[in-house]
Backbone bond lengths (Angstrom), bond angles and torsions (degrees), N, CA, C in turn:
res aa  C-N    CA-C-N  psi(-1)  N-CA   C-N-CA  omega(-1)  CA-C   N-CA-C  phi
1 M - - - 1.419 - - 1.522 108.94 -
2 S 1.309 115.05 137.91 1.455 118.39 -178.10 1.524 110.30 -95.30
3 L 1.302 115.33 172.64 1.469 121.64 -177.77 1.525 111.04 -65.49
4 T 1.308 118.29 -37.32 1.458 121.22 179.67 1.517 110.84 -68.90
5 T 1.285 117.43 -36.51 1.462 120.09 179.61 1.519 109.95 -70.41
6 T 1.328 117.25 -38.39 1.461 120.50 -179.81 1.524 110.70 -68.29
7 S 1.300 117.87 -44.14 1.459 119.87 179.74 1.518 111.04 -68.24
8 G 1.313 118.31 -34.61 1.466 121.58 176.65 1.510 110.83 -65.80
9 A 1.354 116.14 -38.82 1.459 120.26 -179.86 1.530 110.17 -68.71
10 L 1.343 116.74 -38.73 1.457 120.10 178.04 1.534 111.25 -66.87
11 A 1.307 117.42 -37.79 1.462 121.34 177.59 1.514 110.45 -65.57
12 A 1.319 117.14 -41.11 1.464 120.96 179.30 1.526 110.39 -66.74
13 L 1.353 116.83 -40.24 1.457 120.81 179.13 1.535 110.48 -65.41
14 G 1.331 117.44 -41.11 1.467 121.31 178.15 1.516 112.17 -64.38
15 A 1.328 116.58 -40.71 1.461 120.56 178.91 1.517 110.47 -66.86
16 A 1.341 116.60 -38.45 1.464 120.16 179.66 1.527 110.43 -66.42
17 L 1.322 117.21 -38.72 1.459 119.73 179.56 1.532 111.60 -68.18
18 L 1.309 116.90 -39.94 1.460 120.04 -179.84 1.521 112.99 -70.20
19 L 1.309 116.68 -34.12 1.457 120.66 -174.71 1.523 113.76 -95.79
20 S 1.308 118.91 -5.79 1.465 120.03 -177.79 1.525 110.11 -74.34
21 P 1.333 118.67 143.62 1.460 121.65 -177.51 1.526 112.97 -66.27
22 A 1.281 120.05 -31.17 1.466 121.10 -178.55 1.516 110.67 -67.24
23 V 1.318 116.13 -43.51 1.462 119.82 179.75 1.522 109.97 -71.93
24 A 1.323 117.50 -38.49 1.457 121.05 -179.97 1.530 110.51 -64.73
25 G 1.326 117.67 -38.10 1.457 121.57 177.89 1.519 111.49 -65.48
26 T 1.317 117.86 -37.45 1.455 121.42 178.59 1.523 110.38 -68.15
27 A 1.318 117.63 -40.57 1.460 121.42 179.59 1.530 110.62 -68.38
28 A 1.333 116.21 -36.79 1.465 119.76 179.91 1.526 110.24 -70.60
29 A 1.335 116.56 -34.57 1.459 119.08 179.54 1.526 110.62 -69.80
30 A 1.326 116.84 -31.24 1.462 119.97 -179.50 1.531 111.15 -71.85
31 A 1.328 117.83 -34.49 1.468 121.36 -179.85 1.525 109.34 -89.45
32 K 1.321 117.67 123.02 1.459 121.33 179.67 1.516 109.84 -85.71
33 E 1.304 114.81 150.99 1.457 119.33 177.26 1.530 109.15 -73.41
34 P 1.316 117.16 142.31 1.465 118.88 179.28 1.529 110.68 -69.05
35 T 1.307 115.87 144.80 1.461 121.04 177.45 1.526 108.59 -122.19
36 A 1.296 115.05 149.95 1.465 120.56 178.61 1.522 107.93 -117.67
37 Q 1.329 116.27 118.62 1.453 121.08 178.43 1.524 108.74 -135.81
38 L 1.315 115.63 146.50 1.459 120.14 175.80 1.518 109.62 -79.66
39 Q 1.296 115.22 145.70 1.461 120.42 177.43 1.525 108.73 -75.32
40 P 1.312 118.02 153.51 1.471 119.14 176.87 1.532 110.64 -62.14
41 T 1.311 115.68 139.82 1.456 121.42 -177.44 1.524 110.31 -81.17
42 D 1.326 115.65 130.38 1.458 121.40 177.12 1.526 107.25 -119.77
43 V 1.318 116.95 106.90 1.462 121.07 -175.17 1.524 113.14 -88.44
44 A 1.309 118.22 -9.10 1.469 120.41 -177.62 1.530 112.59 -60.25
45 P 1.339 120.54 -44.59 1.470 118.90 177.86 1.534 112.99 -64.12
46 A 1.329 116.62 -35.73 1.464 119.47 179.77 1.527 110.85 -67.93
47 I 1.313 116.95 -41.45 1.471 120.51 179.23 1.527 109.72 -67.65
48 G 1.327 117.09 -38.88 1.461 119.90 178.42 1.513 111.73 -63.83
49 A 1.333 116.62 -41.08 1.463 120.35 178.47 1.521 110.68 -68.05
50 L 1.313 117.10 -38.18 1.460 120.45 178.88 1.526 110.79 -65.02
51 G 1.320 116.42 -41.55 1.458 119.82 179.74 1.515 113.24 -66.93
52 S 1.324 116.76 -34.37 1.465 118.99 -177.52 1.531 112.64 -82.56
53 T 1.325 118.55 -21.61 1.462 119.89 -178.86 1.518 113.64 -98.06
54 T 1.314 118.06 -11.61 1.463 120.07 -177.46 1.518 111.97 -61.12
55 G 1.322 117.43 -39.84 1.460 120.54 179.39 1.517 113.02 -63.86
56 Y 1.319 117.13 -33.65 1.459 120.43 179.36 1.528 111.55 -72.63
57 V 1.315 116.62 -25.65 1.464 120.26 179.78 1.525 110.74 -85.97
58 T 1.332 116.63 -43.55 1.463 119.00 -175.48 1.527 113.19 -84.71
59 G 1.319 118.36 -19.33 1.467 120.77 179.39 1.513 113.13 -59.16
60 P 1.326 119.14 -51.07 1.471 118.93 178.08 1.519 113.17 -64.29
61 V 1.322 117.96 -30.19 1.466 119.63 178.52 1.523 109.75 -67.96
62 K 1.320 117.50 -37.60 1.464 120.51 178.73 1.524 111.43 -68.43
63 D 1.323 117.59 -31.73 1.463 121.76 -178.57 1.524 113.49 -91.83
64 L 1.311 117.69 -2.21 1.461 121.73 -176.77 1.531 110.36 -60.94
65 R 1.291 115.54 130.89 1.470 121.48 -179.55 1.533 108.14 -74.32
66 L 1.316 116.84 115.59 1.467 120.88 -174.06 1.520 113.14 -82.52
67 D 1.313 118.00 -27.18 1.463 121.86 -179.27 1.523 108.31 -107.87
68 P 1.332 118.30 104.71 1.468 119.48 -177.67 1.531 113.17 -66.17
69 F 1.338 117.71 -20.77 1.460 121.02 -179.85 1.526 112.34 -95.83
70 A 1.316 117.92 11.73 1.467 120.93 -175.92 1.526 110.65 -59.62
71 Q 1.312 115.32 142.63 1.457 124.62 179.34 1.526 112.38 59.31
72 S 1.321 115.70 34.61 1.467 119.90 175.16 1.531 108.06 -130.28
73 S 1.328 115.63 168.97 1.462 119.10 -179.17 1.531 111.76 -74.95
74 A 1.321 117.76 -14.12 1.463 121.27 -178.86 1.520 112.55 -97.08
75 D 1.323 118.14 12.74 1.462 121.29 -176.67 1.527 110.73 -76.04
76 P 1.344 117.99 114.91 1.468 119.28 179.80 1.530 112.46 -73.08
77 L 1.325 118.10 -19.98 1.462 120.51 -179.68 1.526 112.38 -84.70
78 N 1.332 116.96 -5.04 1.453 121.00 -179.31 1.528 111.56 -73.72
79 N 1.314 117.80 -19.08 1.456 122.03 179.52 1.519 109.11 -87.15
80 A 1.293 116.43 121.26 1.463 121.02 179.99 1.520 109.79 -102.91
81 V 1.302 114.59 149.14 1.458 121.32 176.85 1.513 106.74 -112.59
82 A 1.335 117.09 128.42 1.457 121.34 -179.73 1.521 109.54 -126.44
83 V 1.312 115.17 142.25 1.463 121.63 177.71 1.518 107.48 -121.42
84 K 1.339 115.02 125.02 1.461 119.80 178.34 1.532 107.70 -107.12
85 P 1.328 116.19 112.82 1.468 118.31 -178.27 1.538 111.94 -69.67
86 D 1.333 115.80 155.95 1.466 121.31 179.39 1.516 112.10 -72.41
87 N 1.315 116.38 -23.87 1.454 120.74 -179.03 1.524 108.98 -73.78
88 P 1.329 119.03 123.97 1.463 120.33 -176.54 1.531 113.70 -67.59
89 G 1.306 119.52 -16.67 1.464 121.31 -179.02 1.517 113.74 -84.21
90 M 1.315 118.47 -10.56 1.472 121.35 -176.99 1.523 110.24 -101.25
91 R 1.324 114.19 145.05 1.471 119.23 178.51 1.518 110.46 -86.70
92 P 1.319 117.68 157.77 1.467 120.31 176.92 1.533 111.07 -67.79
93 V 1.315 114.88 149.99 1.469 121.90 178.87 1.527 107.38 -111.18
94 S 1.344 116.00 129.62 1.457 120.31 -176.17 1.533 110.36 -131.45
95 S 1.307 116.14 152.60 1.470 121.03 177.08 1.530 111.67 -86.69
96 S 1.320 116.96 -4.23 1.470 118.85 -178.23 1.526 112.38 -68.70
97 A 1.339 118.43 -21.41 1.467 120.05 176.64 1.525 111.06 -66.65
98 V 1.309 116.30 -30.25 1.470 120.47 -179.49 1.526 111.18 -89.49
99 T 1.325 116.86 -45.52 1.461 120.13 -174.66 1.517 113.82 -90.46
100 G 1.318 118.00 -12.71 1.468 120.61 -176.66 1.520 113.04 -63.03
101 A 1.323 117.27 -40.72 1.465 119.85 -179.82 1.525 111.37 -65.19
102 L 1.321 117.18 -38.31 1.463 120.22 177.71 1.520 111.71 -72.76
103 S 1.305 116.98 -37.62 1.455 121.15 -179.76 1.521 111.85 -67.23
104 D 1.323 116.97 -25.95 1.462 120.64 177.32 1.526 112.82 -84.52
105 G 1.322 117.90 1.40 1.463 121.43 177.24 1.521 113.70 94.93
106 G 1.306 118.24 18.31 1.453 121.64 -178.57 1.519 112.81 -80.91
107 G 1.318 113.85 173.02 1.453 120.69 178.87 1.514 111.22 -109.24
108 A 1.330 115.51 -162.71 1.464 121.02 -178.00 1.523 111.26 -64.82
109 K 1.321 117.42 -29.91 1.468 119.91 -179.22 1.524 112.51 -71.92
110 D 1.334 118.10 -12.05 1.461 121.71 -179.50 1.530 113.07 -95.00
111 L 1.330 117.52 -7.57 1.461 120.03 178.59 1.521 109.56 -75.42
112 P 1.331 117.92 141.89 1.464 120.11 -174.66 1.524 114.34 -58.06
113 V 1.303 118.54 -44.06 1.466 121.20 -176.49 1.524 110.89 -77.80
114 L 1.310 117.31 -40.68 1.460 120.74 -177.13 1.521 113.70 -78.61
115 K 1.320 117.85 -11.65 1.466 120.74 -178.25 1.523 111.11 -60.25
116 L 1.329 116.91 -41.02 1.460 120.98 178.57 1.530 111.63 -67.36
117 L 1.330 116.14 -42.71 1.463 119.78 179.85 1.523 111.76 -67.91
118 M 1.305 117.42 -40.77 1.460 121.15 -179.16 1.530 111.55 -71.14
119 G 1.309 117.27 -23.22 1.459 119.76 176.32 1.517 111.87 -67.95
120 A 1.332 116.96 -26.30 1.470 120.54 179.16 1.521 112.17 -81.90
121 V 1.332 117.33 -19.72 1.472 121.32 179.89 1.523 108.48 -83.36
122 P 1.343 117.90 131.53 1.467 118.31 179.49 1.526 111.79 -66.04
123 G 1.291 115.93 154.45 1.462 121.95 -179.68 1.508 109.99 139.54
124 H 1.299 116.00 -166.21 1.482 122.30 -175.94 1.487 112.54 -54.00
């Protein structure tokens, strides 16, 4: 037998082994089909990140200056209206309690009614 005949026979034997159904079935059984599954959801890191960043988001909103003309001569909220009742036992009623915080350049956290609500929101 010559070298060309031997190498040709080995090539034919290799091709027969690769293409035979018995060998192909064994190779297919060894390789598993890929599967796609979602990983279990873990919400603890998301909740932790949400809790730690909420103050950074709501803090500037609480400090936001609501009256752009505050502490200027053009501020319409700088004018207060007061009513003095005729009854000597009653105190005067003025709008400066409501508009004074805004006229001084304050934000939502400085308003009398919103002060309690803004205290519950995290932030500055």
